[in-house]
TORPA-4810 file (N, C-alpha, C, O; in nm, 3 decimals):
<nodes>
NODE_1_1.362_2.015_-0.080_1.258_1.979_-0.100_1.219_1.869_-0.002_1.301_1.778_0.002_M
NODE_2_1.109_1.855_0.079_1.074_1.725_0.158_1.039_1.599_0.066_1.037_1.591_-0.057_G
NODE_3_1.010_1.487_0.178_0.933_1.373_0.093_0.847_1.379_0.072_0.807_1.485_0.120_G
NODE_4_0.750_1.317_0.007_0.634_1.310_-0.027_0.578_1.170_-0.084_0.649_1.070_-0.095_H
NODE_5_0.447_1.175_-0.117_0.363_1.039_-0.150_0.280_1.085_-0.281_0.189_1.167_-0.288_V
NODE_6_0.333_1.013_-0.371_0.254_1.067_-0.511_0.153_1.002_-0.537_0.177_0.894_-0.482_Q
NODE_7_0.031_0.991_-0.595_-0.075_0.920_-0.651_-0.076_0.966_-0.799_-0.100_1.080_-0.838_E
NODE_8_-0.047_0.856_-0.879_-0.034_0.876_-1.052_-0.234_0.857_-1.067_-0.331_0.914_-1.018_G
NODE_9_-0.210_0.735_-1.169_-0.339_0.702_-1.228_-0.439_0.636_-1.120_-0.519_0.553_-1.161_D
NODE_10_-0.437_0.666_-1.000_-0.514_0.597_-0.912_-0.483_0.472_-0.871_-0.530_0.432_-0.764_G
NODE_11_-0.421_0.412_-0.929_-0.352_0.253_-0.915_-0.232_0.261_-0.864_-0.209_0.159_-0.799_A
NODE_12_-0.123_0.353_-0.864_0.012_0.353_-0.828_0.033_0.450_-0.723_-0.025_0.559_-0.726_R
NODE_13_0.106_0.419_-0.635_0.139_0.477_-0.546_0.304_0.477_-0.497_0.352_0.364_-0.486_L
NODE_14_0.390_0.588_-0.469_0.511_0.579_-0.483_0.554_0.667_-0.360_0.516_0.784_-0.353_A
NODE_15_0.641_0.606_-0.256_0.688_0.646_-0.134_0.820_0.727_-0.163_0.910_0.671_-0.226_V
NODE_16_0.835_0.849_-0.122_0.954_0.891_-0.148_0.998_0.998_-0.029_0.954_1.111_-0.012_R
NODE_17_1.101_0.924_0.051_1.160_0.987_0.187_1.292_1.049_0.183_1.388_1.015_0.114_S
NODE_18_1.281_1.151_0.272_1.382_1.238_0.310_1.445_1.195_0.424_1.373_1.148_0.513_T
NODE_19_1.581_1.202_0.443_1.629_1.168_0.557_1.582_1.227_0.674_1.563_1.348_0.674_P
NODE_20_1.550_1.136_0.811_1.513_1.195_0.920_1.354_1.234_0.930_1.312_1.284_1.034_G
NODE_21_1.274_1.211_0.830_1.146_1.211_0.797_1.059_1.057_0.756_0.943_1.046_0.718_R
NODE_22_1.160_0.949_0.779_1.136_0.863_0.712_1.016_0.774_0.822_0.924_0.709_0.773_T
NODE_23_1.033_0.783_0.940_0.912_0.746_1.048_0.772_0.806_0.979_0.680_0.737_0.934_E
NODE_24_0.777_0.951_0.982_0.667_1.021_0.958_0.625_0.974_0.846_0.508_0.935_0.849_G
NODE_25_0.690_0.964_0.730_0.645_0.929_0.613_0.595_0.796_0.599_0.498_0.780_0.525_R
NODE_26_0.647_0.698_0.658_0.598_0.549_0.690_0.454_0.562_0.710_0.370_0.512_0.635_H
NODE_27_0.427_0.632_0.815_0.278_0.655_0.895_0.193_0.689_0.813_0.079_0.648_0.793_R
NODE_28_0.273_0.795_0.747_0.156_0.858_0.638_0.134_0.796_0.522_0.031_0.823_0.461_E
NODE_29_0.213_0.716_0.476_0.202_0.612_0.366_0.093_0.512_0.406_-0.005_0.477_0.342_A
NODE_30_0.135_0.475_0.531_0.046_0.357_0.623_-0.099_0.417_0.611_-0.203_0.359_0.581_G
NODE_31_-0.082_0.522_0.635_-0.242_0.584_0.662_-0.324_0.592_0.531_-0.442_0.557_0.536_A
NODE_32_-0.269_0.637_0.410_-0.334_0.629_0.296_-0.332_0.509_0.219_-0.397_0.515_0.115_L
NODE_33_-0.260_0.378_0.249_-0.254_0.283_0.207_-0.384_0.198_0.250_-0.451_0.128_0.175_L
NODE_34_-0.407_0.226_0.413_-0.533_0.198_0.476_-0.658_0.241_0.397_-0.741_0.163_0.350_D
NODE_35_-0.660_0.374_0.390_-0.796_0.451_0.342_-0.792_0.360_0.175_-0.899_0.306_0.149_A
NODE_36_-0.709_0.347_0.095_-0.691_0.267_-0.025_-0.752_0.127_-0.008_-0.815_0.082_-0.104_R
NODE_37_-0.742_0.060_0.094_-0.754_-0.079_0.089_-0.907_-0.107_0.142_-0.982_-0.197_0.105_V
NODE_38_-0.933_0.002_0.244_-1.079_0.006_0.297_-1.202_0.062_0.165_-1.320_0.026_0.169_R
NODE_39_-1.158_0.133_0.080_-1.243_0.236_-0.022_-1.229_0.115_-0.158_-1.333_0.079_-0.213_A
NODE_40_-1.104_0.063_-0.200_-1.112_-0.007_-0.319_-1.116_-0.145_-0.303_-1.100_-0.194_-0.191_R
NODE_41_-1.139_-0.221_-0.412_-1.147_-0.354_-0.432_-1.006_-0.393_-0.381_-0.911_-0.315_-0.374_S
NODE_42_-1.004_-0.547_-0.340_-0.856_-0.599_-0.349_-0.770_-0.593_-0.452_-0.651_-0.565_-0.437_P
NODE_43_-0.823_-0.618_-0.562_-0.766_-0.607_-0.679_-0.674_-0.465_-0.712_-0.555_-0.461_-0.745_E
NODE_44_-0.767_-0.351_-0.694_-0.723_-0.206_-0.717_-0.618_-0.183_-0.568_-0.515_-0.116_-0.583_Q
NODE_45_-0.634_-0.212_-0.499_-0.535_-0.231_-0.353_-0.408_-0.287_-0.413_-0.304_-0.221_-0.411_A
NODE_46_-0.416_-0.403_-0.466_-0.288_-0.467_-0.505_-0.230_-0.415_-0.607_-0.111_-0.402_-0.576_A
NODE_47_-0.250_-0.377_-0.718_-0.223_-0.284_-0.813_-0.131_-0.158_-0.747_-0.026_-0.129_-0.804_R
NODE_48_-0.161_-0.104_-0.659_-0.092_0.005_-0.583_0.029_-0.056_-0.580_0.110_0.012_-0.642_T
NODE_49_0.080_-0.164_-0.531_0.204_-0.217_-0.503_0.305_-0.254_-0.607_0.413_-0.304_-0.576_A
NODE_50_0.261_-0.223_-0.759_0.326_-0.243_-0.858_0.436_-0.122_-0.858_0.519_-0.147_-0.945_A
NODE_51_0.463_-0.005_-0.793_0.561_0.106_-0.803_0.690_0.055_-0.737_0.800_0.059_-0.791_T
NODE_52_0.669_0.013_-0.630_0.751_-0.070_-0.552_0.716_-0.195_-0.434_0.707_-0.175_-0.313_D
NODE_53_0.705_-0.293_-0.484_0.671_-0.418_-0.404_0.730_-0.426_-0.305_0.664_-0.431_-0.202_P
NODE_54_0.875_-0.430_-0.298_0.934_-0.433_-0.151_0.900_-0.359_-0.053_0.923_-0.405_0.059_R
NODE_55_0.854_-0.261_-0.060_0.826_-0.180_0.046_0.672_-0.153_0.054_0.629_-0.126_0.166_R
NODE_56_0.576_-0.157_-0.059_0.449_-0.149_-0.030_0.342_-0.277_-0.009_0.228_-0.268_0.036_L
NODE_57_0.402_-0.385_-0.049_0.331_-0.538_-0.018_0.312_-0.549_0.131_0.202_-0.593_0.165_V
NODE_58_0.413_-0.513_0.247_0.416_-0.516_0.382_0.302_-0.435_0.415_0.215_-0.475_0.492_P
NODE_59_0.299_-0.331_0.363_0.219_-0.200_0.411_0.097_-0.243_0.392_0.021_-0.249_0.488_L
NODE_60_0.055_-0.280_0.263_-0.086_-0.347_0.227_-0.110_-0.447_0.329_-0.200_-0.425_0.410_L
NODE_61_-0.046_-0.546_0.336_-0.082_-0.637_0.433_-0.118_-0.578_0.538_-0.235_-0.602_0.565_L
NODE_62_-0.063_-0.503_0.618_-0.055_-0.439_0.739_-0.206_-0.379_0.736_-0.292_-0.410_0.819_A
NODE_63_-0.224_-0.303_0.644_-0.352_-0.212_0.629_-0.495_-0.329_0.615_-0.608_-0.307_0.658_A
NODE_64_-0.452_-0.444_0.546_-0.579_-0.513_0.514_-0.612_-0.573_0.643_-0.731_-0.579_0.675_A
NODE_65_-0.503_-0.626_0.738_-0.496_-0.696_0.868_-0.601_-0.630_0.973_-0.673_-0.686_1.056_R
NODE_66_-0.583_-0.478_0.939_-0.657_-0.380_1.013_-0.811_-0.346_0.966_-0.896_-0.314_1.049_G
NODE_67_-0.832_-0.354_0.855_-0.961_-0.370_0.799_-1.066_-0.463_0.860_-1.159_-0.429_0.933_V
NODE_68_-1.030_-0.612_0.809_-1.102_-0.720_0.842_-1.044_-0.876_0.785_-0.964_-0.898_0.694_S
NODE_69_-1.110_-0.963_0.868_-1.038_-1.073_0.835_-1.063_-1.113_0.683_-0.973_-1.149_0.608_D
NODE_70_-1.203_-1.100_0.647_-1.209_-1.087_0.498_-1.111_-1.038_0.398_-1.079_-1.100_0.297_E
NODE_71_-1.057_-0.897_0.439_-1.014_-0.811_0.374_-0.872_-0.862_0.379_-0.798_-0.854_0.281_R
NODE_72_-0.838_-0.908_0.479_-0.683_-0.966_0.494_-0.665_-1.061_0.434_-0.550_-1.073_0.392_Y
NODE_73_-0.769_-1.177_0.398_-0.766_-1.282_0.308_-0.761_-1.258_0.156_-0.686_-1.328_0.087_R
NODE_74_-0.827_-1.176_0.109_-0.881_-1.117_-0.017_-0.749_-1.050_-0.059_-0.702_-1.099_-0.162_D
NODE_75_-0.676_-0.949_-0.003_-0.557_-0.869_-0.045_-0.476_-0.938_-0.061_-0.421_-0.921_-0.170_V
NODE_76_-0.413_-1.057_0.031_-0.320_-1.116_-0.008_-0.316_-1.217_-0.158_-0.226_-1.260_-0.230_P
NODE_77_-0.446_-1.225_-0.156_-0.487_-1.357_-0.288_-0.473_-1.247_-0.431_-0.427_-1.283_-0.539_H
NODE_78_-0.514_-1.137_-0.408_-0.496_-1.039_-0.515_-0.351_-1.015_-0.534_-0.305_-1.011_-0.648_A
NODE_79_-0.273_-0.997_-0.426_-0.126_-0.973_-0.462_-0.072_-1.077_-0.513_0.017_-1.051_-0.595_L
NODE_80_-0.099_-1.214_-0.490_-0.019_-1.304_-0.546_-0.094_-1.298_-0.700_-0.008_-1.307_-0.788_R
NODE_81_-0.203_-1.288_-0.743_-0.266_-1.290_-0.878_-0.136_-1.188_-0.941_-0.059_-1.212_-1.034_V
NODE_82_-0.143_-1.090_-0.869_-0.094_-0.986_-0.950_0.069_-1.008_-0.974_0.134_-0.943_-1.056_A
NODE_83_0.113_-1.093_-0.905_0.248_-1.146_-0.927_0.337_-1.097_-0.804_0.459_-1.096_-0.814_G
NODE_84_0.280_-1.059_-0.698_0.358_-0.988_-0.611_0.366_-1.115_-0.465_0.263_-1.164_-0.419_H
NODE_85_0.480_-1.142_-0.422_0.480_-1.225_-0.310_0.449_-1.178_-0.205_0.508_-1.078_-0.165_A
NODE_86_0.317_-1.255_-0.109_0.244_-1.202_0.007_0.265_-1.280_0.110_0.213_-1.255_0.218_A
</nodes>
């Protein structure tokens, strides 16, 4: 079975990769996180990092940077409040 992205309760996102497909899955996860950062509050976007902060915090920050200066300021703050180094 190939790698896939799962969304559970709407606040959690887990990224699982299959060898050789990491780059494609990284882009796919980035696109999903970009959509989440655009559509949800910074606090909701920050909760997404709970499943794998080491991987998801940098992706969330990159997505926020691409949205707007305001979102790039708000998402790192929400990540810090949630206990994740941003």
